[in-house]
C-alpha positions as CSV (number, residue, x, y, z in Angstrom):
1,X,-2.3,-0.1,12.5
2,X,-2.9,2.4,10.6
3,X,-3.7,2.3,6.7
4,X,-1.8,4.8,4.3
5,X,-4.3,7.8,2.9
6,X,-4.0,5.4,0.0
7,X,-5.5,2.5,1.9
8,X,-2.4,1.0,-0.2
9,X,-0.1,0.1,2.9
10,X,-1.1,-1.2,6.2
11,X,1.5,-0.1,8.9
12,X,2.1,-2.2,12.0
13,X,4.4,-2.1,14.8
14,X,7.5,-0.3,13.2
15,X,6.9,-2.3,9.7
16,X,5.0,-1.1,6.2
17,X,2.7,-3.4,4.9
18,X,1.5,-2.8,1.4
19,X,-1.1,-5.1,-1.3
20,X,0.2,-7.2,-3.7
21,X,-2.9,-5.8,-5.9
22,X,-4.2,-10.1,-6.0
23,X,-0.8,-10.7,-7.5
24,X,0.2,-13.3,-4.2
25,X,-0.3,-16.6,-3.8
26,X,-1.7,-17.5,-0.2
27,X,-0.6,-14.1,0.4
28,X,-2.5,-10.1,-0.1
29,X,0.4,-8.2,1.4
30,X,4.1,-8.0,1.1
31,X,6.5,-6.5,3.7
32,X,8.5,-3.3,2.0
33,X,12.1,-3.7,3.7
34,X,12.2,-8.2,3.6
35,X,9.5,-8.3,1.0
36,X,7.9,-11.2,3.2
37,X,4.2,-12.1,2.8
38,X,1.6,-12.3,4.2
39,X,-2.3,-13.0,4.7
40,X,-3.5,-9.9,5.9
41,X,-7.1,-9.6,6.7
42,X,-9.7,-8.1,8.9
43,X,-11.3,-9.7,12.1
44,X,-14.9,-11.6,11.9
45,X,-17.1,-12.2,15.0
46,X,-18.1,-15.5,14.1
47,X,-13.4,-16.0,14.8
48,X,-13.2,-17.6,10.9
49,X,-10.6,-14.9,10.9
50,X,-8.2,-17.7,8.6
51,X,-7.5,-17.9,4.6
52,X,-8.5,-20.9,5.1
53,X,-11.7,-21.9,6.8
54,X,-11.8,-24.9,7.4
55,X,-8.4,-24.8,9.7
56,X,-8.7,-26.1,12.9
57,X,-5.7,-23.9,14.3
58,X,-6.8,-20.8,16.8
59,X,-5.3,-17.1,14.8
60,X,-1.7,-15.6,16.1
61,X,-3.8,-12.5,18.4
62,X,-0.8,-10.3,18.8
63,X,-0.4,-9.0,22.9
64,X,-0.9,-5.8,22.3
65,X,-4.6,-6.0,20.8
66,X,-5.7,-9.1,22.4
67,X,-8.0,-7.2,24.9
68,X,-10.0,-6.0,22.1
69,X,-9.5,-8.3,19.8
70,X,-12.1,-10.5,22.3
71,X,-14.2,-7.9,24.1
72,X,-15.3,-5.5,21.0
73,X,-14.4,-8.0,18.1
74,X,-15.6,-11.3,19.8
75,X,-17.7,-10.2,22.5
76,X,-15.7,-12.4,24.9
77,X,-13.2,-12.7,27.9
78,X,-9.7,-13.0,26.6
79,X,-8.5,-16.4,25.5
80,X,-5.6,-17.6,26.3
81,X,-3.6,-19.1,22.9
82,X,-1.7,-22.0,22.4
83,X,1.2,-20.8,22.2
84,X,4.4,-23.0,20.0
């Protein structure tokens, strides 16, 4: 993942997400190609990475960054994310 020079766009996995600048409903970025909206936030050490912290479902962590997430952010060995 990389940010644009202005910080208003995020580039990840061949996609570009642009900020909604507070205009989204349960979303803060949208895919510039499809218009699909997403909630994108930074990872948290306490694991409360969701929009609403009361959710008990685990967050989805992409396989290409899962090892880093669990080791560097959460300070744990990689946990298996339940398959849906």
